[in-house]
C-alpha positions, 0 to 999 in steps of 0.5 A, a space after each residue: 308772520 304772527 306774534 309769539 304767544 307768551 303767557 307772561 305777556 298774555 296775562 301780564 304776570 311778567 311784572 309780578 315776576 320782576 317784583 319777586 326779584 329783590 334787587 330788580 332795578 326800580 326803573 325797570 319796574 316803572 317801565 314795565 308798569 308803564 308799558 302795561 298801562 291800558 293806553 300803551 297796551 292799545 298802541 302795542 296791540 296796533 303794532 302786533 296786528 301788523 303781523 297777521 300772517 302765519 308764514 315765517 318765524 313768529 315775531 316778538 311781542 311789541 310789548 316785550 321789545 318796548 320794555 327792553 328798548 326803554 330800559 336800555 335807553 335808561 342805562 345809556 344803551 342805544 346801540 342795537 347790538 349792545 341791546 342784544 348783548 344786554 338781553 343775554 347777560 342781564 338777569 332781569 332782561 332775561 326775565 323780561 324776554 322769558 329767556 329768549 334772546 332778541 337780535 339787533 335786527 328785532 330792535 332795529 325793525 321795531 323802531 324803524 319799521 313800525 307804524 310811525 304814528 303809533 311810535 310817536 304816540 309811545 314817545 310822547 307818552 314816555 316823555 310825560 312819564 319821565 316828566 312825572 318822575 321829574 327826570 325831564 324838565 323840558 316838557 314845560 317848554 312845549 305845553 303852550 305849543 312851542 316846538 320840540 326840535 328833531 335832533 340833527 334834522 335840518 340837514 337830514 331831509 329827503 325831497 321828491 327828487 331823492 324819492 325818485 332817485 331811491 326808486 332808480 337805485 332800487 331798479 338798479 338793485 344798488 340799495 345797500 343794507 348798512 354793512 361796509 361790504 354792501 356800501 362798497 358794492 353800491 359805490 362800485 355799482 354807481 361808478 360803473 353806471 357813471 361810466 355807462 352813462 358818461 355821455 348822458 349829462 343829466 344821468 351823470 348829474 343824478 348819479 353824482 348827487 346820489 354819491 354825495 348822499 350815499 347814506 340816504 340810499 339804503 333798504 331801510 329808508 326805501 322801505 319808508 318811501 310811501 310815507 315820504 311821498 304821501 306826506 310831501 304830496 299831502 302837505 305840498 312841501 319840498 322835503 321832510 325829515 328822514 327820521 321823523 317825516 311827520 315833523 313840520 318845517 317851522 321857525 324856532 325860538 332861535 329865529 331859524 327854521 328846522 323840523 320839529 314836532 308841536 307837542 300840544 298838537 300831538 297831545 290834542 290828537 291823543 285827547 281826541 282819540 281818548 275822548 271823542 265827545 270832547 267839548 270846547 271847554 276840554 280843548 281850552 284846558 288842553 290849550 292852557 297846559 292840561 293834557 290827557 295821556 292816560 284818559 284823564 287830565 293832568 296839569 304838567 306845569 305852570 304854562 309860560 308864554 313863549 314868543 315865537 
């Protein structure tokens, strides 16, 4: 499929339309302005380029979806179905969507099936924006290289054995698609397999392991199988986080191990991309708390050394 060509997004006039509304929420204007920044637009173009085929219905511009998602998050809406409903009744989001009504699947696919590296960069840029507006106070904890813990990640991991089991479930056509009816079909199918392989101790052990973590064996996670396998093999590690496979298994300030992002490393990666001819002095500045999310250096806070 290709991406819809909406003139309001092609020429960037969507922001002016929102400004014409006297009661337009300031946060929505801020988010829209942020999404149309050069750096974020470069990232959105990367995501749009994933849709090069002319077959199927055109996809919504990633810029449109990002504006809606960030604004919904800002008003405590994180459920995809509620995002869909908000697009139908919120007069400002009707402007953002040009009168179109993205479905819950559009938001789910955008957040779960887009290039993980690009989404991560958008996430970090959003943190920087929120920090600039003093909506967050925790960015200062990460600038010196400490960890950004991935929520609920410690027990939400996937191993190479799980990868093989996912492949097996796909062969059996027993992956579910997050609906109660589908999950029941999967469980029933596994119980039939247990009966079929009742004399195969190893297979019965595998099936029982799948049943214990049935939430892992769905079509969305199977779609990321290559990502999980690649990272596990490249890093030579036993497991990765299901939600954030690129997160590292590291020791936290609480002296326990968990999956986390090193935000200094991410900012440094972004700095490399924005300025390929960076000098040693540039990277010392990054190390000391300067980051470069918009192609310029920015001092977030006074860096405090944290003992690991």
